[in-house]
C-alpha positions in Angstrom: 341.9 50.1 103.9 342.0 46.4 103.2 344.7 44.0 104.1 345.9 40.6 105.0 346.8 39.7 108.6 349.8 37.6 109.3 350.3 36.0 112.7 353.0 33.7 114.0 352.5 30.9 116.5 351.6 32.4 119.9 353.4 31.4 123.1 351.0 33.2 125.4 347.8 35.3 125.1 349.8 38.6 125.1 352.0 37.4 122.2 348.9 36.1 120.4 347.3 39.5 120.7 350.6 41.2 119.7 350.7 39.1 116.6 347.3 40.0 115.5 347.9 43.7 116.0 351.2 43.7 114.1 349.7 41.5 111.4 346.8 43.9 110.8 349.2 46.7 110.0 352.1 44.8 108.5 350.2 43.9 105.4 348.1 46.9 104.7 346.8 47.3 101.2 347.9 50.7 100.2 345.1 53.3 100.0 345.7 53.9 96.2 345.1 50.2 95.3 344.1 49.7 91.7 340.4 49.1 91.2 340.9 46.1 88.9 343.0 44.3 91.5 340.1 44.7 94.0 337.6 43.5 91.5 339.8 40.4 90.8 340.2 39.5 94.4 339.0 41.0 97.7 341.4 39.9 100.4 340.0 42.0 103.2 339.8 40.0 106.4 342.1 37.3 105.3 344.5 36.0 108.0 347.8 34.5 106.8 350.1 32.4 109.1 353.8 32.6 108.2 355.5 29.2 108.3 359.2 28.4 108.2 358.8 24.8 107.4 362.2 23.7 108.7 361.3 24.7 112.3 357.5 24.3 112.3 356.5 20.6 112.8 358.6 17.5 112.3 356.5 14.5 111.1 359.2 11.8 110.9 361.5 12.4 113.8 364.5 13.6 111.8 364.7 16.9 113.6 363.6 18.9 110.6 360.1 20.3 110.0 358.4 19.1 106.8 355.3 19.4 104.6 353.6 16.5 106.3 354.1 18.3 109.6 352.3 21.3 108.1 349.5 19.1 107.0 349.2 17.6 110.5 348.9 21.1 111.9 346.2 22.3 109.5 343.3 21.7 112.0 345.2 23.6 114.7 345.8 26.5 112.3 342.2 26.4 111.2 341.1 26.6 114.9 343.2 29.8 115.2 340.9 31.4 112.6 343.5 31.7 109.8 342.4 31.7 106.2 345.8 31.1 104.5 349.4 30.0 105.1 352.5 31.7 103.8 355.3 29.2 103.3 358.8 30.6 103.4 361.0 29.1 100.6 360.4 25.4 100.1 362.6 24.8 97.1 366.0 23.0 97.0 368.7 25.3 98.4 372.2 24.9 100.0 371.2 27.1 102.9 369.0 26.6 105.9 366.7 29.6 105.0 366.2 28.7 101.4 366.4 32.1 99.8 369.2 30.9 97.4 367.3 28.6 95.2 368.7 25.8 93.1 365.5 24.5 91.4 362.4 26.6 91.2 360.3 23.5 90.2 361.5 21.3 93.0 360.8 20.7 96.7 363.6 20.8 99.3 364.1 17.0 100.0 364.4 17.7 103.7 360.8 19.0 103.6 359.3 16.2 101.4 358.5 15.9 97.7 356.0 17.2 95.2 353.4 14.7 96.2 353.6 16.0 99.7 353.1 19.5 98.5 350.1 18.5 96.4 348.6 16.8 99.4 349.2 20.0 101.4 347.3 22.0 98.8 344.5 19.6 98.7 344.1 19.4 102.5 344.5 23.1 103.0 341.9 23.9 100.3 339.4 21.4 101.8 339.6 23.5 105.0 339.2 26.8 103.1 342.9 27.7 103.7 344.8 29.3 100.9 348.5 28.7 100.2 351.1 31.5 99.5 354.6 30.8 98.3 357.7 32.9 98.6 358.7 34.1 95.1 362.5 34.8 95.2 363.5 36.0 91.7 366.0 38.8 92.5 368.7 36.1 92.6 369.3 32.4 92.7 372.0 30.2 94.3 375.3 30.1 92.5 374.7 26.3 92.4 371.6 26.8 90.2 372.0 25.1 86.8 371.3 28.4 85.1 374.3 30.0 86.7 376.5 27.1 85.7 375.4 27.5 82.1 375.8 31.2 82.4 379.4 30.6 83.5 379.9 28.4 80.4 378.5 31.2 78.1 375.6 29.0 76.9 372.8 30.8 75.1 370.4 32.1 76.4 371.7 31.6 79.9 374.6 34.0 79.2 372.0 36.8 79.6 370.3 35.4 82.7 372.6 37.1 85.2 374.2 40.6 85.4 377.9 40.6 84.5 380.7 43.0 83.6 384.2 42.8 82.1 385.3 45.4 84.6 384.6 45.5 88.4 382.2 48.4 89.1 382.7 50.1 92.5 379.3 49.2 93.8 378.3 48.2 97.4 375.8 45.5 98.1 373.0 45.3 100.7 375.4 44.8 103.6 377.9 47.4 102.4 380.4 44.8 101.1 381.4 44.7 97.4 378.5 43.9 95.1 380.5 42.4 92.2 382.3 39.1 92.4 385.1 37.6 90.2 384.3 34.7 87.9 386.5 33.5 85.1 388.1 36.9 84.4 384.7 38.6 84.5 382.5 39.9 87.3 378.9 39.1 88.2 376.5 41.0 90.4 375.5 39.6 93.8 373.9 42.3 96.0 373.4 40.0 99.0 376.6 38.0 98.7 378.6 36.0 96.2 376.5 32.9 96.7 373.4 34.7 95.5 374.0 36.0 92.0 371.5 38.6 90.8 369.2 37.6 87.9 369.0 39.9 84.9 365.3 40.8 84.9 365.8 42.9 81.8 366.3 39.7 79.8 363.2 38.7 77.8 364.4 35.1 77.8 364.7 35.0 81.6 361.3 36.8 82.0 359.6 34.1 79.9 361.3 31.4 81.9 360.0 32.9 85.1 356.5 33.3 83.7 356.5 29.5 83.0 357.7 28.8 86.5 355.0 30.9 88.1 352.3 29.4 85.9 353.4 25.9 86.9 352.8 26.6 90.6 349.5 28.5 89.9 348.3 25.6 87.9 349.1 23.2 90.8 346.8 25.3 92.9 349.0 27.9 94.7 346.9 30.9 95.5 349.4 33.7 96.0 353.1 34.8 96.1 355.1 36.9 98.4 357.4 38.8 96.0 360.8 39.0 97.7 363.3 42.0 97.6 361.2 44.2 95.3 363.4 47.3 95.7 366.5 45.4 94.5 365.0 43.8 91.4 366.7 46.1 88.8 369.7 48.4 89.5 370.6 51.6 87.8 373.6 51.9 85.5 375.2 54.3 88.0 375.2 51.7 90.8 372.0 52.5 92.7 370.9 49.1 94.1 367.5 50.0 95.4 364.3 51.9 94.5 365.1 52.6 90.9 362.2 53.3 88.5 362.8 50.2 86.4 361.4 47.6 88.8 357.9 49.2 88.4 357.9 48.4 84.7 358.9 44.8 85.4 356.5 44.2 88.2 353.4 45.5 86.3 353.5 42.9 83.5 354.4 40.2 86.0 351.3 41.1 88.1 349.2 41.1 84.9 350.6 37.7 83.8 349.6 36.1 87.1 346.0 37.3 86.6 345.9 35.7 83.1 346.6 32.3 84.7 344.3 32.8 87.7 342.4 36.0 88.1 341.9 35.3 91.8 345.7 34.9 92.5 347.6 37.8 94.0 351.0 39.2 94.9 352.2 40.6 98.2 355.3 42.8 97.7 358.1 42.9 100.1 359.5 46.4 99.6 361.6 47.3 102.7 361.8 51.0 102.4 359.9 54.2 103.3 356.1 54.5 103.0 356.2 57.0 100.1 358.3 54.7 98.0 356.3 51.6 99.0 353.2 53.5 97.8 354.9 54.3 94.4 355.8 50.7 93.8 352.3 49.6 94.8 350.6 52.2 92.6 352.8 52.0 89.5 353.0 48.2 89.4 349.2 47.7 90.1 350.2 45.4 93.0 347.5 43.7 95.1 349.2 44.1 98.5 352.3 45.6 99.9 354.0 45.2 103.3 354.1 48.5 105.2 357.3 48.2 107.2 357.3 51.8 108.7 354.0 51.1 110.4 355.4 47.7 111.5 358.5 49.3 113.0 356.4 51.9 114.8 354.1 49.3 116.3 357.0 47.1 117.4 358.6 50.1 119.2 355.3 51.1 120.8 354.6 47.7 122.1 358.1 47.1 123.3 357.8 50.3 125.3 354.5 49.1 126.7 355.6 45.6 127.6 357.2 46.5 131.0 354.0 48.1 132.2 351.9 45.1 131.0 354.1 42.6 132.8 355.1 44.8 135.7 358.8 44.9 134.7 361.4 47.6 135.1 361.3 50.1 132.2 364.2 49.6 129.7 367.1 51.9 130.2 367.7 54.1 127.1 
C-alpha cells in the first residue's frame, strides 16, 4: 500500500512518534487504486504536515497566524522531514475555521494576501515541499456573492444551490433540520443555515468550479484535500450521505485536474466505513483517501496504551 503521512506539530517525542504512526495509516491509498493515478504520480513516502494557519505562527504580532509565519517556519518543517504542507482553508470566510467560504479566489486578509501565498509557494517549492489546499465545494458561506445572486434569482446562479418550494423533512449532519427558509422558499444546508449546499448537478456551477481549481493549479498548488465527499450530492428521498451520485461527479473532477497538471492529486475526506470509502475511491479513480476506521482504531489503541507508557493509572471504563 502507498500513502501520504500527515503529522502535526509534536510537543514531546512520544507525541511525535504518535503523529507519525497515526499519519501512516490515516492517509492510506486504498488497495484498489487505479493504475493510471499511480502512473501520473507516485506519492509513496510523502509526509504532509497539516497547518491551521490561524493558530500556527504569527509573523506580525497581531495574535493571528499568517502565511508569512508559515514561510518563516519552512526550514523547521523541512528539518522534520516533511515533503508537503496541507493548509486548512485560507480563503475569506466569516468564521474562524474557514470552511464557509466567501471568495474561492481570495486569501483571508487575516492571513495575508495573494502575493504572500505566491511567496509561500515559491519558498516551499525551493525546499522541495509541496502545497496542498483544502477544497471545500460541498457548500459556501451564505455571504458568498453566488448565494446573494441565487437569492435574487439571477441566471445562472439560480441553479448554483439546492432549493425547494416546499420544506422537505430532511435532517442535516447534526440531526437538525436540513432545509432553511429564504424568501418563501427553502434552501439546503446540511451543516447549518450559514453553509448553503452547492448544487453539484449544475453544469454551470461545475464549469465555474473547474475554472477555480485550474486557477490555483496554475499558480503552483500541488494537491487538494476534497472536503465532505460523502455529502456532495443527496438522493431525492433525503439520504444525505453515501449516495451513488457523488462518484459520477468526482471522477470527471479528478480527470479535469489531471488535464491541468498530471502530477496534481486529490485526497478525499470520506468520513464513513471502510467498504464505502473503498467504493468512492475505486469508482471515482481517486488518488488517495483518508481511512478513518483505521485512524479511530489506532487512536483507541494508543489511548489505552498511554497509561502504561507514562506510568499512569488506567482509565476507568
